[in-house]
Structure formats: C-alpha cells, structure tokens
C-alpha positions, 0 to 999 in steps of 0.5 A: 982512429976517428975523432971522439964524438962530442956533445953540445953543452947541457946534454950530458948528465952530471957524473963520472965520464970516460970518453971513448972514441967512435967506434968505441975500442975494447975495455976490460971490465971488472974482474976481467970476466968480459970485454967490451967490444967495438961499439956500433953506436955514433953518439957514445953518450950511453957508453961514455956514462957507464960506471967505471969498470971497477964498480960493475958487478962480477958478471957470469956466463956460467951456462953454454946458452949465455956465450953470445957472439960479439956482435948481436942485435937483439931485435934482429934476434927476436924477429928472426927466430920464428916462422914469419906466419906465426902469430906474434901480437894480438889485441882485445879487438881481434887483430893478429900480427904475424911475425912477418908482419911485425918484421915489416912494421918494424922495418917502416918505423926504423926507416923513419928513425933513420931518415926523416927523424935523423936518429943515429946509432946510440941516440936515445929514443923516448917511447910512450904510450899504452901497451899495444903492438905498435909500442912494441913495434916502435921499441923493436925498431929502435933497437934494430936501428942501433938506437937506445930505447927508453920506454916510460909509463903513459902515466908519468907527468910532465915533471917526471919526463922532464927529469928522465929526459934530462938524465938520459940525454933524451932528444928523440921521442916516438909517442902515442897520440893519445899520451902526447899532452903531458910529454908537450907540457913537459917542454923538454929542450930540443926534443924532436917528437913523431906521433903514432896512432893519429891521422895527420900526414906527418904520423910516424905510421903514415909517412912514405918510406920504402918498402925495402927491409931495414938492415939491422945495425951491426951492434956489439952485444955490449952495446946499450940497448935500453935505459930503464928508470927506477925510482931510488929511496932518495927520489931522483930516478936512476937509469939502468943501462942494459945491453943487447945480450941482457935482454936475451939473458933473462930470457935464456935463465928465467924463462927457458929454465924456470918458465919454459915457454912453448911456441903455442903459448899466449902471454898476457899480463898486467905490467906495461912495457915501461916496467922491465917485468912487462918488457920481458913477460909481454915482448922479449919472453914469448918472441924468444920462444916463437910464441905470441902476446895478448897485449892489453891496454887496460890490465887490471883484475877486472880485464885479465880474466875476461882476457884469458877466457876470450883469448886463451891465455896460457901464461899470465904475468901480474902481481900478488895483488891482482891474483887475490883480486881475481879470486873472488871472480874466478867462478864467472870465468874460464881460466882452463887455458892457463898452464902458467901464472908469474907473480913478481913485483912484491912479495906473494903471501902463502896464503895467496899462493895456496888459495889460487892453488886450491881454486885453479889447481896451478901453483904460482911461479913466484919471483923476485927481480929488479929493474938493475938486473932486467928481470926475474933471478930467484924463483921456482916452478912446479914440483920445486915451488915452496909456498911462502918462500920466493925459491931458488937462484935461477939457472945461470944466477947466484945469490947469498945472504950477508951482513952490511959488511959484506960477510956471508951469514948462516942459513936462518940468518936475516940479511942483505940479499946479494946476487949475481949472474949474466946481467948486472947493475949498471947505473947511468952516471949516478953515485949510487952505483957504489951503494948498489954494487959491492965487492962484485955483488948486486945488493938488491936492498931486500932483507931475506933469509936463506932456508937450510934447504937452500930456498930464500924467504922474503922478510922485508925491504931494507930501505924505505921504498914503499911496494904498493901492488906491485908498483915501487913508490919512493916516499922522498919523491912524493915528499918533494912533490908535496912540498911544492905545495904552498900550504905544506911546511913538511911531510913524511911518506911512509908505507903502511902494511895492507892486506890488499896492496901489500903496502899503502902510501901514507903521508904525514903532513904538517901545514902552514898556520891558518891552512885547511887541512884539506886532503882531497885538495893535496891529492889533486895537487899530487895527481897533476905532478906525479903518476897516480900510483904514487899518490898516498892512499891516505893523509895525516895531518900533524903539528909536527913530525916526530923527530930525535933530540938531534932533529932526525925524523923518527919514520919507524913511529910513523910507520906504525901509525902512533903519531895520528891525530 
C-alpha cells in the first residue's frame, strides 16, 4: 500500500485527526449505515479532518433514488444529464450558455487546474467572485478535477478570508478580477491565485490549453466535494464538509419531491453561490432537472422583479425580507411567468405568505435548511402548505422535537429541532461537532413546535445567532471585530426584532474614557473588517454592560433595549 500523504508544517488546522493512506481505504461510519469507499484524493487533508465516525449523525437513504453508486463525480453527473443544446446559464445582458458550451468551458478550466496551477485531487480551491456563469463553471471544474471547492462571498473581508483559508488549508484560488483586492490584502501564505475575467495573458480564461475533453476524476461518492463555511455563535467560522453524493441528495429530496422543477424552468434568486441556499437553487437544482438559471450579480428586490419579467423566470429563490419588499412594487412588473417561489434563510411570517398569495396567486414554498445539512429539509408546497408553519419533513428526511437531554417531546411542546437524512453535519476539525450532532441526530439550534397535524412551526433560534434579511450574523464575531477598535472597551451585539428584516443587529458598546460616541466611525471601522451585512444597524453607547453579580453578561436585558442611553 502506498505511503500516506503528508503536509507541510502549518497547513493543518488544530483538532482531531485520523490519517488515511493514499488511496483512502474503506471506513465504517456511525451506526453502520454506510462505509467510506476508496478515495480518489491524492491530498487527503479533507478526509483526514472529518470527525471520527462515532461523532457522525445517522445517515439514512430511505428512498430508491438515494442509492448512489460507489464511484460518483457530481460535476460530471450534472453536466451530462441534459441535451447539450439546451440552455443552462443566462445573464441579464442576454448571454445564454448551452449545456454543451458549459461543458467545454469547464473542461478548459479543469485542464488549467491540473496543468499550470498544479492542482491535484483533494486540494482545496477557493472560489471568489460575483454570481456569474464563470463562477459556476469554475465550481464545476474544481469538482470535475477531483478537488474541493471552497466558495466564499465576494463581500467577505481580508481577515475573514485569511481565517477560512487557514482552517481549510487552502493553497489555490480562482478569483474574479473584480474581487481580487481583498484576497491580495488577506496575504494568505503560499496561496496561488488565478484570476478570471481580466484581459491579461495569464488570465485563467485566456491560457492556452488543449481543446480535448477533461476526463472527470473518478471520485468516490463520499469524497469531499466542498467545504461551506458558516458562522457559529462563538464567531469562529465552521467548515461544513459535504460529499459528491450530498449535492445530488438535496436535489433528489427537496427539489425532486417538493419543488418539482421542469426542464423548461428558468431559475433565479438572490442568494450568492457562496451560500448553499444559492448553490442549490441556482446551480445544482436546475442542472439536475436539465433546466436553466438566470445568474444575477445584483439580486436585491429592485433587481429581481425586472429580471423575472424580462427573462420569464419561473422559479424564484429568495428570503422573506425580499418577498415583503417586492410586494409594494408588484403593480409595475409582470410576474406571470412565476410558478414556484421558494423562501428560506429566516422564518416566513404567515402575513407575508398571505399577502404574496393574494397579489400573485402563488403560494410561497417555505423551508428551513442549514449549511451543515446543505439545503432544505422541512418544507411543503401546493395544497400541503399551512401558512405560519415551515412544513413537514421533506421525503428522505426525518424530524422530531426533543428536550435538552435528547428526549422526544409531545406535540404542542416547544423544544429543539432534530433532523436526520441522507446528508449530515461533518465539521472540519471542530469540537463543536459534538454539540451539533447528538445521539445520531443533527440539532439545528432552532426551537420548534410540532403541531398535532404533523406540521412544524418555528418559535425562535435557540442560540444567539442573529438572522437578518436571510443572513446569519454571529454576534461574538462582530464583537471581536469591534474590540479591535482602540476606543472600544467592551461590547455586546444582539438581535432586535424588526418588521422588515426579521432581526437587526444592535451593538451595545462601552468606550474608553474621553472617547467620542461616534457611531459612523465605528461603522466605517467594521465595514473594513467584516462583510457589510454583519455591521450593526444601530450602536448604543453605555457606561457599562448589564451583568450579574458573578460578572456574566445579561444579554436578555439588551435584547429588550432596556439599557439604552
């Protein structure tokens, strides 16, 4: 058997490790539900940093369509599933790529990855840029080449990029020329970056390569295909590792049985490809169905309605905030092409569902998903919708409500939402795995009630995560950034209810003696440190934060605004 692959010092994040040989031998996973197969990865970093088997959730493959072959390359599966002449990606400027053209672009990029850039199967490749067909092509090329895609938001700042690259051991990047500056400023050791969308001779899309097809790397179905980062309540991002089969499984459960796309559909939406909500809704789901997607670089409510009308969008993915915002502008736009509207990212109020239904005749498909589970696992559509509830377990998934000790609770009692199915949480070398997965169940951190009719109703977040307009904002992460300002002595960032955005982040801050209470200065400082959506909407300056006699911060008092000065 060949010797194990080794890494240079400093390339592996701290945490539990288990070293596999190259190629990686089979491994029996938790509860004997499945076994890991012979890996195609030469760089075994990702598999080396999977949680130990006993910390995995129970994986279930209860539907026939979830019985995937042992060898599976997700990109090859998506690229080969439709007529090459059918459209796949569209842009507002009128560009239309066919499946055949997309395959050609993907093969060219994959040749560059394996040639000039020296990427080998298992290497992590950072992807950064606005939502365009080229970003999608780069993502598919990374997977086809057997590497691991780490797609980040174009909004994320150098400090955030450096942290994620350190955790994932990233040494390669494909970056849109317009999003390059912050990646350069991140000063990531050893990072080899290829820029695309520019006019230089070294541009990724201009490099001379053979026009021959690129043979997809023969990855195992359970080789890691992507690492998606989510912010935890401690502020340190968590890398969620998902397999090639996982990307098909979320499509073969939610998309197939609830969304029910058709080859003639045109998908569009607001979530970027750095969010798994957007990756599913704008790439995986349409391609799995042989449909097409309109990829928008700017996809706020002001852009979505004109795009729907101009490009006859039939399937729309966005957050409840956007649906509320679009209600006032519906009279000026033709949305008759819409047949499916999907909402996720935050709770969908019954009033918003009813208002949208009254104005359009369409019932929004509500859903809850998680980066840890890749996409939506509770939902309902058509006559099965109950406004004010999230829905029922998507076919292929199971859900229950339990208490803090893991005991199931009866209908009508609020408790922790626990789910399991064909995809599960697998954090990259992170001890929080043991918090998210308990007794084989994924604990999402949401408080829910299961109604007597079997529908699940959202109550609140069970932790301190702030969900604002569909974005997850970890208060402690913002606090850490604020504390880097020389005038800030201590701070607490909490969520406050907001009719428009669901929640808004509010920063309660204590300044050093003599410092001026300048909210705009703090806001400017934060926007240089963090993605803009994480910046608090309001700053409240206090002489001291409310604490218990033992010094513990009383966040509940801040959430009510009772200590405002």
